[in-house]
C-alpha positions as CSV (number, residue, x, y, z in Angstrom):
1,M,143.9,78.2,131.9
2,S,147.6,80.2,133.6
3,L,149.2,78.3,136.4
4,T,147.9,81.0,139.1
5,I,144.1,79.7,138.1
6,Q,144.5,76.2,138.2
7,F,146.1,76.7,141.5
8,Y,143.6,78.6,142.4
9,T,140.7,75.8,141.3
10,M,142.8,72.9,142.3
11,L,142.4,74.8,146.7
12,S,139.2,75.6,146.0
13,M,138.1,72.0,145.2
14,V,139.8,70.8,148.0
15,A,137.9,73.1,150.2
16,A,135.2,72.1,147.9
17,G,135.4,68.4,148.8
18,T,136.3,69.1,152.8
19,W,132.9,70.7,152.7
20,L,131.2,68.5,151.2
21,G,132.4,65.4,153.9
22,A,131.1,67.8,156.1
23,S,127.9,68.3,154.4
24,I,126.9,64.6,154.6
25,D,127.9,63.9,158.2
26,T,125.8,67.0,159.3
27,Y,123.0,65.6,156.8
28,R,123.5,62.2,158.4
29,R,123.0,63.4,162.1
30,F,120.4,65.6,161.7
31,A,117.8,62.9,159.3
32,R,119.0,59.6,160.8
33,Q,115.9,57.8,162.6
34,P,116.4,54.6,165.0
35,R,114.9,52.6,162.1
36,P,115.6,53.7,158.9
37,K,113.0,53.7,156.2
38,L,112.8,54.2,152.6
39,S,110.4,56.7,151.8
40,W,109.4,59.5,149.4
41,V,110.5,62.0,152.2
42,T,113.6,60.8,152.3
43,V,114.5,60.4,148.5
44,L,113.2,64.1,148.3
45,N,115.7,65.0,150.9
46,D,118.5,63.0,149.6
47,F,117.8,64.5,146.1
48,L,117.8,68.3,147.5
49,F,120.6,68.1,149.4
50,W,122.7,66.2,146.7
51,L,121.1,69.4,144.3
52,I,122.7,71.8,146.2
53,Q,126.0,70.4,147.0
54,G,126.3,70.1,142.6
55,L,125.3,73.8,143.1
56,F,127.2,74.7,145.9
57,I,130.6,73.2,144.1
58,F,129.6,74.1,140.8
59,Y,129.3,78.2,141.6
60,V,132.6,78.0,143.4
61,L,133.9,76.4,139.7
62,L,132.3,79.5,137.9
63,K,133.6,81.9,140.8
64,V,137.6,80.6,140.3
65,N,137.6,79.7,136.7
66,E,134.1,80.3,134.7
67,G,132.8,77.2,135.3
68,E,136.2,75.1,133.2
69,M,135.6,71.1,134.1
70,R,139.2,69.5,134.7
71,F,140.0,66.1,135.3
72,Y,142.0,67.2,138.0
73,I,139.1,68.9,139.4
74,F,137.3,65.1,141.0
75,L,140.6,64.7,141.8
76,A,141.2,67.7,144.1
77,L,137.0,67.2,145.4
78,L,138.2,63.3,145.9
79,C,141.3,64.4,147.8
80,G,139.4,67.5,149.7
81,Y,137.1,64.8,150.9
82,A,139.5,61.7,151.9
83,A,141.4,64.7,154.0
84,Y,138.1,64.9,156.5
85,Q,137.9,61.7,156.8
86,A,141.2,61.1,158.3
87,V,142.3,64.7,159.7
88,F,138.6,66.8,160.5
89,Q,136.0,64.1,160.9
90,R,136.6,63.1,164.2
91,L,137.3,67.1,165.5
92,Y,133.9,68.1,163.5
93,L,131.5,65.8,164.7
94,R,132.4,66.2,168.2
95,L,132.1,69.9,167.4
96,L,128.5,69.5,165.9
97,E,127.4,67.6,168.8
98,T,128.9,70.9,171.1
99,C,127.3,72.9,169.0
100,I,123.8,70.3,169.3
101,R,123.5,70.0,172.9
102,S,124.4,73.9,173.1
103,S,121.7,75.1,171.0
104,I,119.4,72.3,172.9
105,A,120.4,73.8,176.3
106,I,119.9,77.6,175.5
107,F,116.5,76.3,173.9
108,R,115.5,74.7,177.0
109,F,116.7,78.0,179.2
110,V,115.2,80.1,177.3
111,R,111.7,78.8,177.4
112,A,111.8,78.1,181.4
113,L,113.0,81.9,181.7
114,I,110.1,82.9,178.9
115,V,107.7,80.0,181.4
116,T,108.5,81.8,184.4
117,I,108.5,85.3,183.7
118,F,105.6,85.7,181.1
119,I,103.2,82.7,181.3
120,N,103.2,81.8,185.2
121,P,102.6,85.3,186.5
122,I,99.7,85.4,183.3
123,K,98.0,81.6,184.6
124,W,99.1,83.0,188.6
125,L,97.0,86.5,187.0
126,L,94.2,84.9,185.7
127,K,93.7,82.5,188.7
128,L,93.2,85.6,190.6
129,L,90.9,87.2,188.2
130,Y,88.5,84.3,188.2
131,S,89.1,84.1,191.9
132,L,87.8,88.2,192.6
133,V,84.7,87.5,189.8
134,I,83.5,84.1,191.3
135,M,83.9,86.9,194.2
136,V,82.3,89.2,193.2
137,I,79.1,86.9,191.5
138,S,78.9,85.5,195.3
139,L,78.3,88.8,197.3
140,V,76.0,89.7,194.1
141,L,73.5,87.1,194.5
142,T,73.6,86.8,198.7
143,I,73.6,91.2,198.3
144,L,70.1,90.1,196.0
145,T,69.0,87.1,198.1
146,F,69.1,89.2,200.9
147,V,66.9,92.3,199.5
148,G,64.8,89.7,197.6
149,K,63.7,88.6,200.8
150,I,63.6,92.4,202.3
151,I,61.1,92.9,200.0
152,F,59.3,89.5,199.5
153,K,58.7,89.1,203.1
154,P,56.8,92.1,203.7
155,I,54.4,91.4,200.3
156,S,54.2,87.5,201.5
157,W,52.8,88.6,205.2
158,L,50.4,90.8,203.3
159,G,49.1,88.6,200.9
160,K,48.6,86.0,203.7
161,I,46.8,89.2,206.0
162,V,44.6,90.0,202.7
163,Y,43.9,86.4,202.1
164,K,42.3,86.0,205.7
165,L,40.2,89.5,205.7
166,S,38.8,88.6,202.3
167,R,37.9,85.1,203.8
168,L,39.2,83.6,200.6
169,D,40.3,80.5,203.0
170,R,36.6,79.9,204.0
171,L,36.5,79.4,200.2
172,V,39.2,77.6,199.7
173,N,38.0,75.3,202.4
174,S,34.5,74.5,201.0
175,I,35.4,74.3,197.2
176,K,38.3,71.3,199.7
177,K,34.7,70.1,201.2
178,S,32.7,70.0,198.2
179,K,31.6,66.9,197.2
180,W,32.4,67.0,193.1
181,V,35.8,67.5,194.8
182,K,36.0,64.5,196.5
183,K,35.0,62.8,193.6
184,A,37.1,64.1,191.3
185,V,40.2,63.6,193.5
186,A,39.1,59.6,194.0
187,L,38.6,59.3,190.3
188,W,42.3,60.5,189.9
189,K,43.9,58.1,192.4
190,Y,42.1,55.6,190.8
191,I,42.9,56.3,187.5
192,R,46.6,56.7,188.7
193,T,46.4,53.3,190.6
194,R,45.3,51.6,187.5
195,G,47.7,52.9,185.3
196,N,50.7,51.7,187.4
197,K,49.1,48.5,187.4
198,G,48.8,48.6,184.0
199,D,53.3,49.3,183.9
200,D,53.7,46.7,186.5
């Protein structure tokens, strides 16, 4: 391995160590909970995080020196991580919080814009259509009721006239006044009164 490749390897590993420190802080920021709980989800997330970081560092090393491992590579990683902790951590965390807050603010603004431009007009249009449908239905029912009254009133009058002219009213009255009907009505009333007393 030439000195140039070794130099590039050192620089790459220092940068990878800095990247690793920033990645750890980013992961902690998004994975933190009010009460830390050890669960299989947490263990799986940690495993995937470190697996991805390891594969990324190995990919960088593979591009620089064809994946050759030396002791100074780990020292360069530690130097990069220590440099991040000492110099860049506070600045990065502030930048990360600013980006998160900006993203949340942009998301809320876009959501409010969508609600104002699309959702609220659609709701208003649906309410208007509902009111119009109810109004049309009420109007149709009113017209049908009015037409029904106009049609059925002459029919009812005609029926009453036919009923009186055919002397059916006399027949009905005579049936009501007959002894058998009176006895049947009296028997029905007696049965009902007995049934009510039995229930009490």
